N, CA, C and O atoms as a Tripos MOL2 file, in Angstrom:
@<TRIPOS>MOLECULE
protein
  292   291    73     0     0
PROTEIN
NO_CHARGES

@<TRIPOS>ATOM
      1 N          27.6080   23.3980   21.9480 N.3       1 MET1
      2 CA         28.3040   24.4420   22.6480 C.3       1 MET1
      3 C          27.9960   24.2260   24.1410 C.2       1 MET1
      4 O          26.8510   23.9530   24.5010 O.2       1 MET1
      5 N          29.0580   24.3540   25.0470 N.am      2 THR2
      6 CA         28.8730   24.0530   26.3920 C.3       2 THR2
      7 C          29.2260   25.5490   27.0500 C.2       2 THR2
      8 O          30.2670   26.1580   26.8030 O.2       2 THR2
      9 N          28.3030   25.9670   27.8190 N.am      3 LEU3
     10 CA         28.3870   27.3350   28.3880 C.3       3 LEU3
     11 C          28.9170   27.1750   29.8080 C.2       3 LEU3
     12 O          28.6300   26.1840   30.4790 O.2       3 LEU3
     13 N          29.6600   28.1170   30.2410 N.am      4 GLY4
     14 CA         30.1140   28.5680   31.5110 C.3       4 GLY4
     15 C          29.9800   29.8770   31.8610 C.2       4 GLY4
     16 O          29.5610   30.6960   31.0430 O.2       4 GLY4
     17 N          30.3430   30.2390   33.1940 N.am      5 ARG5
     18 CA         30.1170   31.7930   33.4180 C.3       5 ARG5
     19 C          31.1990   32.5430   32.6470 C.2       5 ARG5
     20 O          30.9560   33.5750   32.0230 O.2       5 ARG5
     21 N          32.4160   31.9720   32.7180 N.am      6 TYR6
     22 CA         33.5500   32.8120   32.0220 C.3       6 TYR6
     23 C          34.2720   31.9150   30.9790 C.2       6 TYR6
     24 O          35.3240   32.3060   30.4720 O.2       6 TYR6
     25 N          33.7830   30.8480   30.6890 N.am      7 ASP7
     26 CA         34.3500   29.9860   29.6740 C.3       7 ASP7
     27 C          33.2280   29.2180   28.9390 C.2       7 ASP7
     28 O          32.0470   29.1910   29.2860 O.2       7 ASP7
     29 N          33.7730   28.6000   27.8760 N.am      8 ALA8
     30 CA         32.8240   27.8670   27.0070 C.3       8 ALA8
     31 C          33.6390   26.8730   26.1680 C.2       8 ALA8
     32 O          34.8540   27.0350   26.0520 O.2       8 ALA8
     33 N          33.0440   25.9140   25.6200 N.am      9 ALA9
     34 CA         33.7030   25.0530   24.5740 C.3       9 ALA9
     35 C          32.7580   25.0220   23.3650 C.2       9 ALA9
     36 O          31.6390   24.5140   23.4410 O.2       9 ALA9
     37 N          33.1970   25.5250   22.3580 N.am     10 VAL10
     38 CA         32.4910   25.6900   21.1200 C.3      10 VAL10
     39 C          33.1810   24.8940   20.0080 C.2      10 VAL10
     40 O          34.3910   25.0100   19.8110 O.2      10 VAL10
     41 N          32.3920   24.0750   19.2750 N.am     11 SER11
     42 CA         32.7190   23.3750   18.1480 C.3      11 SER11
     43 C          32.0390   23.8770   16.9320 C.2      11 SER11
     44 O          30.8650   23.5480   16.7610 O.2      11 SER11
     45 N          32.6250   24.6220   16.0790 N.am     12 PRO12
     46 CA         31.9950   25.3640   14.9750 C.3      12 PRO12
     47 C          31.6270   24.2840   13.9130 C.2      12 PRO12
     48 O          32.4870   23.5040   13.5030 O.2      12 PRO12
     49 N          30.2870   24.2480   13.4570 N.am     13 SER13
     50 CA         29.9540   23.2660   12.4450 C.3      13 SER13
     51 C          30.8310   23.2840   11.1720 C.2      13 SER13
     52 O          30.9890   22.2430   10.5340 O.2      13 SER13
     53 N          31.4060   24.4500   10.7880 N.am     14 PHE14
     54 CA         32.0590   24.4190    9.5640 C.3      14 PHE14
     55 C          33.4940   23.9690    9.6700 C.2      14 PHE14
     56 O          34.2190   24.0530    8.6790 O.2      14 PHE14
     57 N          33.9540   23.4860   10.8360 N.am     15 THR15
     58 CA         35.3930   22.9260   10.9940 C.3      15 THR15
     59 C          35.1980   21.5270   11.5410 C.2      15 THR15
     60 O          34.2410   21.2790   12.2760 O.2      15 THR15
     61 N          36.0670   20.6280   11.2050 N.am     16 ASP16
     62 CA         36.0080   19.2530   11.6250 C.3      16 ASP16
     63 C          37.0260   19.1040   12.6590 C.2      16 ASP16
     64 O          38.2080   19.3230   12.3950 O.2      16 ASP16
     65 N          36.6190   18.7230   13.8890 N.am     17 GLY17
     66 CA         37.6080   18.5210   15.0050 C.3      17 GLY17
     67 C          38.2120   19.5630   15.6940 C.2      17 GLY17
     68 O          39.0800   19.3570   16.5430 O.2      17 GLY17
     69 N          37.7380   20.8830   15.3290 N.am     18 LEU18
     70 CA         38.2730   22.0370   16.1570 C.3      18 LEU18
     71 C          37.3330   22.3430   17.1760 C.2      18 LEU18
     72 O          36.1330   22.4530   16.9240 O.2      18 LEU18
     73 N          37.8040   22.4850   18.3000 N.am     19 THR19
     74 CA         37.0180   23.0190   19.5340 C.3      19 THR19
     75 C          37.8800   24.1090   20.1940 C.2      19 THR19
     76 O          39.0570   23.9760   20.5300 O.2      19 THR19
     77 N          37.0870   25.2480   20.3350 N.am     20 LEU20
     78 CA         37.5890   26.3850   20.9360 C.3      20 LEU20
     79 C          37.1310   26.3350   22.4560 C.2      20 LEU20
     80 O          35.9330   26.1560   22.6740 O.2      20 LEU20
     81 N          37.9600   26.4740   23.4600 N.am     21 GLU21
     82 CA         37.7260   26.3920   24.8080 C.3      21 GLU21
     83 C          38.3120   27.5680   25.6240 C.2      21 GLU21
     84 O          39.1810   28.3230   25.1880 O.2      21 GLU21
     85 N          37.7490   27.6470   26.8570 N.am     22 GLY22
     86 CA         38.1590   28.6010   27.7800 C.3      22 GLY22
     87 C          37.9110   30.1280   27.2970 C.2      22 GLY22
     88 O          36.8430   30.3740   26.7360 O.2      22 GLY22
     89 N          38.6630   30.9500   27.4520 N.am     23 PHE23
     90 CA         38.4030   32.4270   27.1400 C.3      23 PHE23
     91 C          38.0250   32.6060   25.5800 C.2      23 PHE23
     92 O          37.1210   33.3270   25.1590 O.2      23 PHE23
     93 N          38.8920   31.8110   24.8090 N.am     24 VAL24
     94 CA         38.6490   32.0640   23.3090 C.3      24 VAL24
     95 C          37.1640   31.4450   22.8870 C.2      24 VAL24
     96 O          36.4030   32.0100   22.1010 O.2      24 VAL24
     97 N          36.9170   30.3030   23.4860 N.am     25 GLY25
     98 CA         35.4480   29.7870   23.3870 C.3      25 GLY25
     99 C          34.3090   30.7120   23.8860 C.2      25 GLY25
    100 O          33.2590   30.8750   23.2640 O.2      25 GLY25
    101 N          34.6180   31.3130   25.0850 N.am     26 HIS26
    102 CA         33.6790   32.1940   25.5290 C.3      26 HIS26
    103 C          33.5190   33.3470   24.7020 C.2      26 HIS26
    104 O          32.3680   33.7340   24.5030 O.2      26 HIS26
    105 N          34.5050   33.9820   24.1680 N.am     27 THR27
    106 CA         34.4920   35.1270   23.3280 C.3      27 THR27
    107 C          33.7800   34.7330   22.0040 C.2      27 THR27
    108 O          32.9770   35.4950   21.4660 O.2      27 THR27
    109 N          34.1150   33.4690   21.4810 N.am     28 ALA28
    110 CA         33.4690   33.0940   20.2270 C.3      28 ALA28
    111 C          31.9440   32.8630   20.5260 C.2      28 ALA28
    112 O          31.1390   33.2080   19.6610 O.2      28 ALA28
    113 N          31.5580   32.3800   21.5310 N.am     29 ARG29
    114 CA         30.0290   32.1020   21.8870 C.3      29 ARG29
    115 C          29.4480   33.5870   21.8360 C.2      29 ARG29
    116 O          28.4360   33.8400   21.1830 O.2      29 ARG29
    117 N          30.1290   34.5380   22.5460 N.am     30 LYS30
    118 CA         29.4920   35.9650   22.5660 C.3      30 LYS30
    119 C          29.3120   36.5990   21.2750 C.2      30 LYS30
    120 O          28.3000   37.2630   21.0500 O.2      30 LYS30
    121 N          30.3150   36.4210   20.3270 N.am     31 ILE31
    122 CA         30.3670   36.8570   19.1130 C.3      31 ILE31
    123 C          29.2660   36.3250   18.2550 C.2      31 ILE31
    124 O          28.5100   37.0370   17.5940 O.2      31 ILE31
    125 N          29.2310   35.0250   18.3140 N.am     32 ALA32
    126 CA         28.1240   34.3600   17.6560 C.3      32 ALA32
    127 C          26.8240   34.7190   18.1060 C.2      32 ALA32
    128 O          25.8870   34.7010   17.3070 O.2      32 ALA32
    129 N          26.6390   35.0840   19.4470 N.am     33 TYR33
    130 CA         25.3580   35.4270   19.9120 C.3      33 TYR33
    131 C          24.9710   36.8170   19.3770 C.2      33 TYR33
    132 O          23.8540   37.0430   18.9130 O.2      33 TYR33
    133 N          25.9290   37.7180   19.4630 N.am     34 LEU34
    134 CA         25.6100   39.0710   18.9170 C.3      34 LEU34
    135 C          25.3810   39.0390   17.3270 C.2      34 LEU34
    136 O          24.5310   39.7850   16.8410 O.2      34 LEU34
    137 N          26.0370   38.2940   16.6220 N.am     35 ILE35
    138 CA         25.8080   38.2120   15.0990 C.3      35 ILE35
    139 C          24.2620   37.7410   14.8320 C.2      35 ILE35
    140 O          23.5900   38.1510   13.8850 O.2      35 ILE35
    141 N          23.8180   36.8290   15.8040 N.am     36 ARG36
    142 CA         22.5980   36.3150   15.3690 C.3      36 ARG36
    143 C          21.3930   37.0320   15.9380 C.2      36 ARG36
    144 O          20.2460   36.6040   15.8070 O.2      36 ARG36
    145 N          21.7350   38.2280   16.6220 N.am     37 LEU37
    146 CA         20.5040   39.1790   17.1390 C.3      37 LEU37
    147 C          19.9650   39.6840   15.8830 C.2      37 LEU37
    148 O          20.6120   39.7270   14.8370 O.2      37 LEU37
    149 N          18.5930   40.1180   16.0420 N.am     38 PRO38
    150 CA         17.9230   40.4650   14.8070 C.3      38 PRO38
    151 C          18.3250   42.0170   14.3140 C.2      38 PRO38
    152 O          18.2550   42.3730   13.1380 O.2      38 PRO38
    153 N          18.6730   42.7090   15.2000 N.am     39 THR39
    154 CA         18.9900   44.2880   14.6130 C.3      39 THR39
    155 C          20.2560   44.8010   15.3200 C.2      39 THR39
    156 O          20.7140   44.2800   16.3360 O.2      39 THR39
    157 N          20.7260   45.7580   14.7580 N.am     40 ASP40
    158 CA         21.9970   46.4450   15.2190 C.3      40 ASP40
    159 C          21.6330   47.1350   16.6000 C.2      40 ASP40
    160 O          22.4790   47.2340   17.4890 O.2      40 ASP40
    161 N          20.3210   47.6120   16.7420 N.am     41 LYS41
    162 CA         19.9860   48.0230   18.0270 C.3      41 LYS41
    163 C          20.0520   47.0880   19.1200 C.2      41 LYS41
    164 O          20.4670   47.4230   20.2300 O.2      41 LYS41
    165 N          19.6420   45.8860   18.8340 N.am     42 HIS42
    166 CA         19.8300   44.8480   19.8360 C.3      42 HIS42
    167 C          21.2250   44.5020   20.1210 C.2      42 HIS42
    168 O          21.5900   44.2970   21.2790 O.2      42 HIS42
    169 N          22.0340   44.4260   19.1090 N.am     43 ARG43
    170 CA         23.4080   44.1840   19.3330 C.3      43 ARG43
    171 C          24.1680   45.2660   20.1450 C.2      43 ARG43
    172 O          25.1280   44.9340   20.8410 O.2      43 ARG43
    173 N          23.8020   46.4080   20.0760 N.am     44 VAL44
    174 CA         24.3640   47.4970   20.7190 C.3      44 VAL44
    175 C          23.8830   47.5110   22.2570 C.2      44 VAL44
    176 O          24.6420   47.8010   23.1810 O.2      44 VAL44
    177 N          22.6090   47.1830   22.4080 N.am     45 GLN45
    178 CA         22.0590   46.9950   23.7780 C.3      45 GLN45
    179 C          22.6430   46.0420   24.6550 C.2      45 GLN45
    180 O          22.9350   46.2460   25.8330 O.2      45 GLN45
    181 N          22.8200   44.8420   23.9250 N.am     46 VAL46
    182 CA         23.3570   43.5680   24.4300 C.3      46 VAL46
    183 C          24.9470   43.9110   24.7620 C.2      46 VAL46
    184 O          25.4210   43.6420   25.8660 O.2      46 VAL46
    185 N          25.5510   44.3890   23.9450 N.am     47 GLY47
    186 CA         27.0640   44.7190   23.9390 C.3      47 GLY47
    187 C          27.2270   45.7580   25.0960 C.2      47 GLY47
    188 O          28.0900   45.5510   25.9490 O.2      47 GLY47
    189 N          26.5100   46.7600   25.1540 N.am     48 ILE48
    190 CA         26.6970   47.7230   26.2960 C.3      48 ILE48
    191 C          26.2770   47.1040   27.6800 C.2      48 ILE48
    192 O          26.9300   47.3830   28.6850 O.2      48 ILE48
    193 N          25.2620   46.3220   27.7320 N.am     49 SER49
    194 CA         24.9620   45.5920   28.9250 C.3      49 SER49
    195 C          26.1230   44.5700   29.4460 C.2      49 SER49
    196 O          26.5230   44.5440   30.6100 O.2      49 SER49
    197 N          26.5820   43.7600   28.4310 N.am     50 TRP50
    198 CA         27.7470   42.9740   28.8540 C.3      50 TRP50
    199 C          29.0790   43.8890   29.3130 C.2      50 TRP50
    200 O          29.8040   43.5150   30.2340 O.2      50 TRP50
    201 N          29.2910   44.9870   28.6540 N.am     51 LEU51
    202 CA         30.3890   45.8570   29.0930 C.3      51 LEU51
    203 C          30.1880   46.4540   30.4090 C.2      51 LEU51
    204 O          31.1600   46.5830   31.1540 O.2      51 LEU51
    205 N          28.9890   46.8400   30.7820 N.am     52 LEU52
    206 CA         28.6350   47.3940   32.0790 C.3      52 LEU52
    207 C          28.7820   46.4280   33.0830 C.2      52 LEU52
    208 O          29.4380   46.7110   34.0850 O.2      52 LEU52
    209 N          28.2160   45.2260   32.9440 N.am     53 LYS53
    210 CA         28.4140   44.1600   33.8500 C.3      53 LYS53
    211 C          29.7500   43.7580   34.1280 C.2      53 LYS53
    212 O          30.0820   43.5260   35.2900 O.2      53 LYS53
    213 N          30.6560   43.6380   33.0620 N.am     54 SER54
    214 CA         32.0380   43.3600   33.2270 C.3      54 SER54
    215 C          32.6630   44.4220   33.9770 C.2      54 SER54
    216 O          33.4430   44.1160   34.8790 O.2      54 SER54
    217 N          32.3960   45.7450   33.6940 N.am     55 THR55
    218 CA         32.9300   46.8460   34.5430 C.3      55 THR55
    219 C          32.7120   46.8180   35.9920 C.2      55 THR55
    220 O          33.6150   47.0100   36.8070 O.2      55 THR55
    221 N          31.2450   46.5260   36.3520 N.am     56 VAL56
    222 CA         30.9210   46.5520   37.6630 C.3      56 VAL56
    223 C          31.4930   45.4150   38.4210 C.2      56 VAL56
    224 O          31.9030   45.5930   39.5670 O.2      56 VAL56
    225 N          31.5480   44.1320   37.7850 N.am     57 ASP57
    226 CA         32.2400   42.9920   38.3250 C.3      57 ASP57
    227 C          33.7640   43.2740   38.6810 C.2      57 ASP57
    228 O          34.2930   42.8650   39.7140 O.2      57 ASP57
    229 N          34.3800   43.9920   37.7430 N.am     58 SER58
    230 CA         35.7660   44.3160   37.9050 C.3      58 SER58
    231 C          35.9690   45.2970   39.1270 C.2      58 SER58
    232 O          36.8040   45.0790   40.0040 O.2      58 SER58
    233 N          35.1920   46.3200   39.1100 N.am     59 VAL59
    234 CA         35.2000   47.2480   40.2430 C.3      59 VAL59
    235 C          34.9500   46.5820   41.5060 C.2      59 VAL59
    236 O          35.6550   46.8630   42.4750 O.2      59 VAL59
    237 N          33.9670   45.6790   41.5990 N.am     60 ALA60
    238 CA         33.6960   44.9690   42.9820 C.3      60 ALA60
    239 C          34.8380   44.0070   43.2900 C.2      60 ALA60
    240 O          35.1230   43.8060   44.4700 O.2      60 ALA60
    241 N          35.5120   43.3980   42.3160 N.am     61 THR61
    242 CA         36.7920   42.5100   42.6070 C.3      61 THR61
    243 C          37.8990   43.3190   43.1390 C.2      61 THR61
    244 O          38.6600   42.8540   43.9870 O.2      61 THR61
    245 N          38.0330   44.6540   42.6180 N.am     62 ILE62
    246 CA         39.0620   45.4560   43.1060 C.3      62 ILE62
    247 C          38.7730   46.0290   44.5510 C.2      62 ILE62
    248 O          39.6500   46.1040   45.4110 O.2      62 ILE62
    249 N          37.5350   46.4050   44.7300 N.am     63 GLN63
    250 CA         37.1040   46.8150   46.1000 C.3      63 GLN63
    251 C          37.3140   45.6320   47.1920 C.2      63 GLN63
    252 O          37.8060   45.8570   48.2980 O.2      63 GLN63
    253 N          36.9350   44.4870   46.8100 N.am     64 THR64
    254 CA         37.1270   43.2410   47.7570 C.3      64 THR64
    255 C          38.6040   43.1800   48.0760 C.2      64 THR64
    256 O          39.0020   43.1940   49.2400 O.2      64 THR64
    257 N          39.4490   43.1110   46.9850 N.am     65 MET65
    258 CA         40.8980   43.0430   47.1210 C.3      65 MET65
    259 C          41.4800   44.1090   48.0400 C.2      65 MET65
    260 O          42.2670   43.7930   48.9330 O.2      65 MET65
    261 N          41.1030   45.3710   47.8330 N.am     66 LEU66
    262 CA         41.5760   46.6030   48.5640 C.3      66 LEU66
    263 C          40.9520   46.3630   50.1460 C.2      66 LEU66
    264 O          41.6360   46.6960   51.1140 O.2      66 LEU66
    265 N          39.8200   45.8570   50.2910 N.am     67 THR67
    266 CA         39.3120   45.5910   51.6290 C.3      67 THR67
    267 C          40.1130   44.7580   52.4200 C.2      67 THR67
    268 O          40.5270   45.0260   53.5480 O.2      67 THR67
    269 N          40.3300   43.6460   51.7220 N.am     68 LYS68
    270 CA         41.1490   42.5710   52.3390 C.3      68 LYS68
    271 C          42.6360   43.0570   52.6810 C.2      68 LYS68
    272 O          43.1480   42.7860   53.7670 O.2      68 LYS68
    273 N          43.2760   43.7640   51.7270 N.am     69 ALA69
    274 CA         44.5850   44.2970   51.9250 C.3      69 ALA69
    275 C          44.5650   45.2530   53.2570 C.2      69 ALA69
    276 O          45.4620   45.2090   54.0990 O.2      69 ALA69
    277 N          43.4970   46.0700   53.3360 N.am     70 GLN70
    278 CA         43.4980   47.0890   54.5280 C.3      70 GLN70
    279 C          43.2660   46.1600   55.7390 C.2      70 GLN70
    280 O          43.8390   46.4610   56.7860 O.2      70 GLN70
    281 N          42.5800   45.1970   55.7060 N.am     71 SER71
    282 CA         42.2030   44.4410   57.0200 C.3      71 SER71
    283 C          43.4210   43.5190   57.4020 C.2      71 SER71
    284 O          43.4870   42.9470   58.4900 O.2      71 SER71
    285 N          44.3580   43.4230   56.4420 N.am     72 GLY72
    286 CA         45.5380   42.5520   56.6770 C.3      72 GLY72
    287 C          45.2370   41.0030   56.4660 C.2      72 GLY72
    288 O          45.9810   40.1590   56.9660 O.2      72 GLY72
    289 N          44.1430   40.6620   55.7230 N.am     73 SER73
    290 CA         43.8640   39.3050   55.4800 C.3      73 SER73
    291 C          44.4120   38.8680   54.2050 C.2      73 SER73
    292 O          44.2600   37.7040   53.8340 O.2      73 SER73
@<TRIPOS>BOND
     1     1     2 1
     2     2     3 1
     3     3     4 2
     4     3     5 am
     5     5     6 1
     6     6     7 1
     7     7     8 2
     8     7     9 am
     9     9    10 1
    10    10    11 1
    11    11    12 2
    12    11    13 am
    13    13    14 1
    14    14    15 1
    15    15    16 2
    16    15    17 am
    17    17    18 1
    18    18    19 1
    19    19    20 2
    20    19    21 am
    21    21    22 1
    22    22    23 1
    23    23    24 2
    24    23    25 am
    25    25    26 1
    26    26    27 1
    27    27    28 2
    28    27    29 am
    29    29    30 1
    30    30    31 1
    31    31    32 2
    32    31    33 am
    33    33    34 1
    34    34    35 1
    35    35    36 2
    36    35    37 am
    37    37    38 1
    38    38    39 1
    39    39    40 2
    40    39    41 am
    41    41    42 1
    42    42    43 1
    43    43    44 2
    44    43    45 am
    45    45    46 1
    46    46    47 1
    47    47    48 2
    48    47    49 am
    49    49    50 1
    50    50    51 1
    51    51    52 2
    52    51    53 am
    53    53    54 1
    54    54    55 1
    55    55    56 2
    56    55    57 am
    57    57    58 1
    58    58    59 1
    59    59    60 2
    60    59    61 am
    61    61    62 1
    62    62    63 1
    63    63    64 2
    64    63    65 am
    65    65    66 1
    66    66    67 1
    67    67    68 2
    68    67    69 am
    69    69    70 1
    70    70    71 1
    71    71    72 2
    72    71    73 am
    73    73    74 1
    74    74    75 1
    75    75    76 2
    76    75    77 am
    77    77    78 1
    78    78    79 1
    79    79    80 2
    80    79    81 am
    81    81    82 1
    82    82    83 1
    83    83    84 2
    84    83    85 am
    85    85    86 1
    86    86    87 1
    87    87    88 2
    88    87    89 am
    89    89    90 1
    90    90    91 1
    91    91    92 2
    92    91    93 am
    93    93    94 1
    94    94    95 1
    95    95    96 2
    96    95    97 am
    97    97    98 1
    98    98    99 1
    99    99   100 2
   100    99   101 am
   101   101   102 1
   102   102   103 1
   103   103   104 2
   104   103   105 am
   105   105   106 1
   106   106   107 1
   107   107   108 2
   108   107   109 am
   109   109   110 1
   110   110   111 1
   111   111   112 2
   112   111   113 am
   113   113   114 1
   114   114   115 1
   115   115   116 2
   116   115   117 am
   117   117   118 1
   118   118   119 1
   119   119   120 2
   120   119   121 am
   121   121   122 1
   122   122   123 1
   123   123   124 2
   124   123   125 am
   125   125   126 1
   126   126   127 1
   127   127   128 2
   128   127   129 am
   129   129   130 1
   130   130   131 1
   131   131   132 2
   132   131   133 am
   133   133   134 1
   134   134   135 1
   135   135   136 2
   136   135   137 am
   137   137   138 1
   138   138   139 1
   139   139   140 2
   140   139   141 am
   141   141   142 1
   142   142   143 1
   143   143   144 2
   144   143   145 am
   145   145   146 1
   146   146   147 1
   147   147   148 2
   148   147   149 am
   149   149   150 1
   150   150   151 1
   151   151   152 2
   152   151   153 am
   153   153   154 1
   154   154   155 1
   155   155   156 2
   156   155   157 am
   157   157   158 1
   158   158   159 1
   159   159   160 2
   160   159   161 am
   161   161   162 1
   162   162   163 1
   163   163   164 2
   164   163   165 am
   165   165   166 1
   166   166   167 1
   167   167   168 2
   168   167   169 am
   169   169   170 1
   170   170   171 1
   171   171   172 2
   172   171   173 am
   173   173   174 1
   174   174   175 1
   175   175   176 2
   176   175   177 am
   177   177   178 1
   178   178   179 1
   179   179   180 2
   180   179   181 am
   181   181   182 1
   182   182   183 1
   183   183   184 2
   184   183   185 am
   185   185   186 1
   186   186   187 1
   187   187   188 2
   188   187   189 am
   189   189   190 1
   190   190   191 1
   191   191   192 2
   192   191   193 am
   193   193   194 1
   194   194   195 1
   195   195   196 2
   196   195   197 am
   197   197   198 1
   198   198   199 1
   199   199   200 2
   200   199   201 am
   201   201   202 1
   202   202   203 1
   203   203   204 2
   204   203   205 am
   205   205   206 1
   206   206   207 1
   207   207   208 2
   208   207   209 am
   209   209   210 1
   210   210   211 1
   211   211   212 2
   212   211   213 am
   213   213   214 1
   214   214   215 1
   215   215   216 2
   216   215   217 am
   217   217   218 1
   218   218   219 1
   219   219   220 2
   220   219   221 am
   221   221   222 1
   222   222   223 1
   223   223   224 2
   224   223   225 am
   225   225   226 1
   226   226   227 1
   227   227   228 2
   228   227   229 am
   229   229   230 1
   230   230   231 1
   231   231   232 2
   232   231   233 am
   233   233   234 1
   234   234   235 1
   235   235   236 2
   236   235   237 am
   237   237   238 1
   238   238   239 1
   239   239   240 2
   240   239   241 am
   241   241   242 1
   242   242   243 1
   243   243   244 2
   244   243   245 am
   245   245   246 1
   246   246   247 1
   247   247   248 2
   248   247   249 am
   249   249   250 1
   250   250   251 1
   251   251   252 2
   252   251   253 am
   253   253   254 1
   254   254   255 1
   255   255   256 2
   256   255   257 am
   257   257   258 1
   258   258   259 1
   259   259   260 2
   260   259   261 am
   261   261   262 1
   262   262   263 1
   263   263   264 2
   264   263   265 am
   265   265   266 1
   266   266   267 1
   267   267   268 2
   268   267   269 am
   269   269   270 1
   270   270   271 1
   271   271   272 2
   272   271   273 am
   273   273   274 1
   274   274   275 1
   275   275   276 2
   276   275   277 am
   277   277   278 1
   278   278   279 1
   279   279   280 2
   280   279   281 am
   281   281   282 1
   282   282   283 1
   283   283   284 2
   284   283   285 am
   285   285   286 1
   286   286   287 1
   287   287   288 2
   288   287   289 am
   289   289   290 1
   290   290   291 1
   291   291   292 2
@<TRIPOS>SUBSTRUCTURE
     1 MET1         2 RESIDUE 1 A MET
     2 THR2         6 RESIDUE 1 A THR
     3 LEU3        10 RESIDUE 1 A LEU
     4 GLY4        14 RESIDUE 1 A GLY
     5 ARG5        18 RESIDUE 1 A ARG
     6 TYR6        22 RESIDUE 1 A TYR
     7 ASP7        26 RESIDUE 1 A ASP
     8 ALA8        30 RESIDUE 1 A ALA
     9 ALA9        34 RESIDUE 1 A ALA
    10 VAL10       38 RESIDUE 1 A VAL
    11 SER11       42 RESIDUE 1 A SER
    12 PRO12       46 RESIDUE 1 A PRO
    13 SER13       50 RESIDUE 1 A SER
    14 PHE14       54 RESIDUE 1 A PHE
    15 THR15       58 RESIDUE 1 A THR
    16 ASP16       62 RESIDUE 1 A ASP
    17 GLY17       66 RESIDUE 1 A GLY
    18 LEU18       70 RESIDUE 1 A LEU
    19 THR19       74 RESIDUE 1 A THR
    20 LEU20       78 RESIDUE 1 A LEU
    21 GLU21       82 RESIDUE 1 A GLU
    22 GLY22       86 RESIDUE 1 A GLY
    23 PHE23       90 RESIDUE 1 A PHE
    24 VAL24       94 RESIDUE 1 A VAL
    25 GLY25       98 RESIDUE 1 A GLY
    26 HIS26      102 RESIDUE 1 A HIS
    27 THR27      106 RESIDUE 1 A THR
    28 ALA28      110 RESIDUE 1 A ALA
    29 ARG29      114 RESIDUE 1 A ARG
    30 LYS30      118 RESIDUE 1 A LYS
    31 ILE31      122 RESIDUE 1 A ILE
    32 ALA32      126 RESIDUE 1 A ALA
    33 TYR33      130 RESIDUE 1 A TYR
    34 LEU34      134 RESIDUE 1 A LEU
    35 ILE35      138 RESIDUE 1 A ILE
    36 ARG36      142 RESIDUE 1 A ARG
    37 LEU37      146 RESIDUE 1 A LEU
    38 PRO38      150 RESIDUE 1 A PRO
    39 THR39      154 RESIDUE 1 A THR
    40 ASP40      158 RESIDUE 1 A ASP
    41 LYS41      162 RESIDUE 1 A LYS
    42 HIS42      166 RESIDUE 1 A HIS
    43 ARG43      170 RESIDUE 1 A ARG
    44 VAL44      174 RESIDUE 1 A VAL
    45 GLN45      178 RESIDUE 1 A GLN
    46 VAL46      182 RESIDUE 1 A VAL
    47 GLY47      186 RESIDUE 1 A GLY
    48 ILE48      190 RESIDUE 1 A ILE
    49 SER49      194 RESIDUE 1 A SER
    50 TRP50      198 RESIDUE 1 A TRP
    51 LEU51      202 RESIDUE 1 A LEU
    52 LEU52      206 RESIDUE 1 A LEU
    53 LYS53      210 RESIDUE 1 A LYS
    54 SER54      214 RESIDUE 1 A SER
    55 THR55      218 RESIDUE 1 A THR
    56 VAL56      222 RESIDUE 1 A VAL
    57 ASP57      226 RESIDUE 1 A ASP
    58 SER58      230 RESIDUE 1 A SER
    59 VAL59      234 RESIDUE 1 A VAL
    60 ALA60      238 RESIDUE 1 A ALA
    61 THR61      242 RESIDUE 1 A THR
    62 ILE62      246 RESIDUE 1 A ILE
    63 GLN63      250 RESIDUE 1 A GLN
    64 THR64      254 RESIDUE 1 A THR
    65 MET65      258 RESIDUE 1 A MET
    66 LEU66      262 RESIDUE 1 A LEU
    67 THR67      266 RESIDUE 1 A THR
    68 LYS68      270 RESIDUE 1 A LYS
    69 ALA69      274 RESIDUE 1 A ALA
    70 GLN70      278 RESIDUE 1 A GLN
    71 SER71      282 RESIDUE 1 A SER
    72 GLY72      286 RESIDUE 1 A GLY
    73 SER73      290 RESIDUE 1 A SER
């Protein structure tokens, strides 16, 4: 499994020659990670953490775009 910030390459052990890359690989890696957590409580906590981080990152990106648009850059 090769990890990146927003992408990954995953070669599942149960398939021969299949590699999931990019967004699909990233999503598969996160799902595998959640499945392997020890309890549902951990899964919910990690899932909420990822969701909140994604939301904050999206809002920051929108704010940056709006600021650039207002300044004419």
